[in-house]
N, C-alpha and C positions, 0 to 999 in steps of 0.2 A: 352236461348242459342239456336243457330240454326245449330250447327255442329253435332248434334247427341250425344254429350257427356252427361253423367249424371250430373245433376245440383247439386252443393254442397248444403248441408243442411244450411238453414239460422241459424246463431248462435244466440241462445237465451241464453245470459249469466245469467240473473235472473233465467230462468227456469232451466238451468243446475245446478246452485247452489242449487236451491230448491230440485231438484232430488237427487243430491249428499248428501244433508243434510238429507233427508228422508231416503235414503239408510244407511247413517252412523248411524242414530239414531237406526235402527233396527239391523245393523250388525257390528257396531264398536267394540263390545266386542269380536266378532269372529275374526275380523281383528287384534285387539290389546286387549288382555285379561285384560290389566290394565285399560282400559277405561270402564266407566259405560254405559251400554246400555240405550238408551232412554233419556239421559241427555247430548247429544253431540251437540255443536254448531260448525259451520263451518265459518272460515275466509279466505279470499283470502290474501295470502302473496306476491304472485308474479304472473304476467301474462306475457307470451312471445309469440310473433307472429312469425310464420315461414310460408314459402310458402305453405306447405302441411298440417299444423296443427296449433293449438293454445295449449299452455301448461299453466296450472294453478298449482301453488303450494298452497295447502290449509293446514290450521291447524285445526285438530279435537281436540276440547277442552271440557272436561267434568267438568271443574271448578277445577280439581285437577291436571290433566295430559294433556299434549299437545302432539299430534302425527302428523307429516306432512305426506301428501299424494300428489301425482301428479295426475292431471286429463289431459288426452290428448284427444283433440277434433280434429278429422279429418275434415278439412275445406279447401280443396284445391282451389287455385286460378283457374279461368276458363282457363287461358293460359296453365296450366299444364295437362288439360284434352283434349286438342284439338287432334284429330286424326292425324293431320299433324305435331305434335310437333317434331318428329324425322326426318321430311323431307323425303328424299329418301334414307337415310342411313340404312344399316342393323343394327339389334340390337341383342344382345346375348339373351335377354329375351323379346319376343314380347310384345308390349304394350297391356295391358288389361285395358279397360276403366271401371274400377270398380267404383261404387258409393262410397261416403264417408262412408256410413254405412257398405258396403261390405268389404272395405279396413280395416276399424276399427275392424270388426269381424275377418278378417284373421289375423290381428296382435294379437288380443286377444288369438285366438286359438294357435298362435305361442308361446305366452308367457306361456300358459298352457303346451305346449310341453317342453319348456325350464324348467319350474318349475318341471315337473315330471322327466325330465332327470337329472338335477343337485341336486334335493332333495335326490336322491338315490345314489349320488356319494360318494365314500368311503372317499376321502380327502376333506370333505366339507369346510375346512378352506381355500381351494384354490379358492372357488367360492362364490359369492353372488347369491341370488335367488330373482329376481324382481317379487314379487307376483302379479298376476292379481287379484285385489280385487273385481272388479265389472265391468260389461259391460252394458252401457246404450245405447241401440240401437236408441232410439228416438233422441239422441244427437250425435250419432257416437262417444261416449266418453268411454274411458277406465280409470278406477281408479286403480292406482298401488302404490307400496311403493315409498317413496322418498329415493334416494341413495345419500348420501353426498360426493361423490367422483367425481373428474374430469374424463373425458374420456381418454383413452389410447392415443388418438391422441393429446390431449391437453398436456399430460405429455411428449409425444415425442417431440412436437414442442418446448417445453421449453429447450430441450437439443441440439437444432440446433446450429451449429457453427456461424450462422448468428444472433442468438438471442442476444439482448443487455445485458441481464442478464442470461447468459447461465448456465443451471443447469448440473449437472453430468449426464453422460450417464446412461440410465435405466439398471437395471439388467435383466438377462434373465427370471426371475420369471413371470412377467406378460405375457410375450410372450408364455412361455410354458404352462401357465395356460390357455391362450386364445385357444391354440391348443387343450388341453385336454378338455376344455368345449365344443368345437365344436364336438369333437369325441363323448362325451356323448350325445350331441343333435342328432348326426347322428345314434345313436344306437336305438332311439325311433322308434316304428312301423311307417311305411310309408303307407299312404293311397293310394290305387289304383285309387281313384277319382282324384288325382293330375296328370296333364298331363306331360309326360316326355319331356325333353328339352336337346338337345345335348347328347342323350343317346346312340349313336352308333358312331364308327369311321367314317362312311360315313357322318353322320350329322356334325361331327366336321370338316371333310374335306371340306364340302360344305360351312360351315361358314368361314373357312379360305379363301376360294376363293371369297366369297361375300365381306368380309371385304377388302381383297386385291384389288378387282376390284373397290371398292368405293374410296380407298385411293390413288391408282396409279395416277389418273388424278388430284388429289387435293393436295396430299403431295409430289409428285414428283416421277420420275421413279426410285425408290430405288430398289436395287437388291433383298432385302429380300421380298419386296412386289411382285416383278415379280416372284420370285420362288414360293411364296404362291399361286399366281394366276395360275401358270402353273401346279403346282403338289401338291396342297394342300391336295387332296384326298390320294395321295401316301404317303405324310408325316404323316398324321393322321393315316393311316393303319399301318405304320411302327412302331409308338411309343405307340400305344394304344392296350390294349387287345381286343380280339374279343368281349367279353361280358363285358360291363361296369357295375359296381354296381350302383344302383340308390338309392338315399336317399332323405328325405324331405330337400329341400334347405332353408337355412336361408333367403336368398333373398338379403341381404345387409350386409354381414359379414365384416365390416370395423372397423378400430380402433376408429372411431367416434361413433360406436354403442357398445362400450365396456367401462364400467366404471372400473377404476383401482384404487384399494385401496392402502394405503401407504405400505402395506406388499406384494403387487403384486396380491391381490385378484381381480378376474375378475367377473364382473356382465354383462351378455349379454342382450341387449335389441333391440328394433326396428326390430323384425323378421317380415317377410312377406312371409310365405311359400306357394307360388303359384304353385311350380313346383316340380317334381321329377327330380333330377339332379345327375350326378356323384359327389361324395363328394369332388373331386378335385376342383370343381368350387368355393365352399365357401372358401376353403383354398387359392385358386388362388386370389380371391377377396381381401382378407386381404393382401396377399404378394405383389400383384401388387400395391395396394393402398399405401403400405409402400414405394415402390420404386418410385412412380410418384406423390408424394405429390407436390402441387404447388410450395412450397419453394424449393424443390429438383429439379423439372423440370425447374423452372425459373432461378435457379442458375447454371445450367448445372452440377448438382450433387455435388455442393460444400457444401450444407447444412449438409449432413450426409456422412460419409465416407463409402466406400463400405465394409470395414471390419466390421463396426458396423452393417450395414444392413444385411450382411451375417450372423452375429451372431444372430441377432433377428429372421431371417428367419429359421436358424437352430433350435433355441429354439422352434418356433412355430411347426415345423415338429416333433421334439422330443416329444413335448407335445401330438401331435395327434397320431403319429405312435408308440411311445414307442420303443421297441426293434424290431419292424417289419421293413423290408426293405422298404425304401421310393421309391414308383414308380416314379422315376425321369422323365421319358419320359412322362407319363400321366400327371403329374403335370405341367411339362413345356408347354405341349400342351394347357392346360386350362389356364395357366398364359398368354400365348400368345393370346388366345381368349379374355380374360378380357382386356388385353392391347389394342388389336385391337378395341374392343368395346369402350373403353375410347378415344382412338385416333380418331376414327370416330366421336365421340360426340364432341370432341374438334374442329375438322376440320369443322364439320357441324355448330357449333355455330359461328365459325369465318367467315363463309360466309353470315351470316344473316345481314340484314341492321340494322342501329341503330346509336347511337352516337359514336364518336371517332373510326371510322372504321380503321384508320391507326394503332392506338394503339392496336386494337384487332388483326390485321394481324401480327403485330410484335410479339405479345404474342403467337399466334398460331405457328409462325415460330420457336420461341425460344423453346417452349414446344415440338414441333415435333422433334427437334434435339435430345432431351432427350429420347423421345418415340422411336425413330428410334434406338438409341444405345441399349435400353432395348430389343427391338424386335430382333436385331441381336444377342444379348447374349442368349435369349431364343431359337432362331432358331438354333443356334449352339448346344444347349443342346438337342434339339429334334433330330437333325441329329445324334449326338453322341450316343443317346440311341436307335435309330431305330434298328429294328430287321434286321439283314443282309439278 
């Protein structure tokens, strides 16, 4: 590679399986007490290729009992590590060109934090714990439990009004459990070695103005963007406390990174704790992701009713805050930040060259209409909650 990005590790599948087998033979009885140490064989059940990683589902078999595990190998495509990947657009979390090994280690450490946070939770039936069983740095690989549940996003999409075999609307339980699981994660000690991001009202205001300045010439001269460009700092100061709390951020707290059991049990995965951020950012990431799902944005909000989405949002916030007062202004500010970040990414992708440019432009225009409506809703909430 010639762009200064770290090269991805060459994936050695036979070597990986040998390393996992050796580790399982010595530690399988610690991972699963019912397995006999020293007599475990490893078989590949399934292999899945993704842009940033490869996933293997393996069976550990001692001749009497079989237990599945998942091996996740960080193996990013070169295009995802290019310094110019984001073009000239602002980003909520600046790019860190981490190596595959460093990214995998960060995720492993995040799983340890999740395990420690949720293992001590009182109502353990509300949460699953994805145990980090082993870290293999030479392969940038993590061994974890296998979770036999779909993601919360998958379950949600099955309830869309546009789904050909529409399922009944989800209960509040998985959403409130998601909020409560995040609260437990945020109570873990935060390392001062993590850099803060968007940690002051001034920084939030500056990001408002950067995003608005990027979107105005690309998404149109929309009043909400003009207002943010002109007085983003004033708006941030008005709706945010002088001192923002900072917590270890999950990094990508979205419904696609939450397994949801049949009774609403939530298992959080795919953490990437690179920053100390206000806790509102992780909450906003989940809530905004819920509002701007592609099926929702592409259908101009027809896939899910506002009433249902409001109910899910309320359940998440109840799970996180309990009987505490929800900081509506601070939460809306970070929801708007996350939305602007996603909107900027959408517009940036739409301007790239490639196949079917007309189709891409129509898609960007359609989605932007929905993003704009969401931005106006959040902007009104920020103004209403601002300190007089």
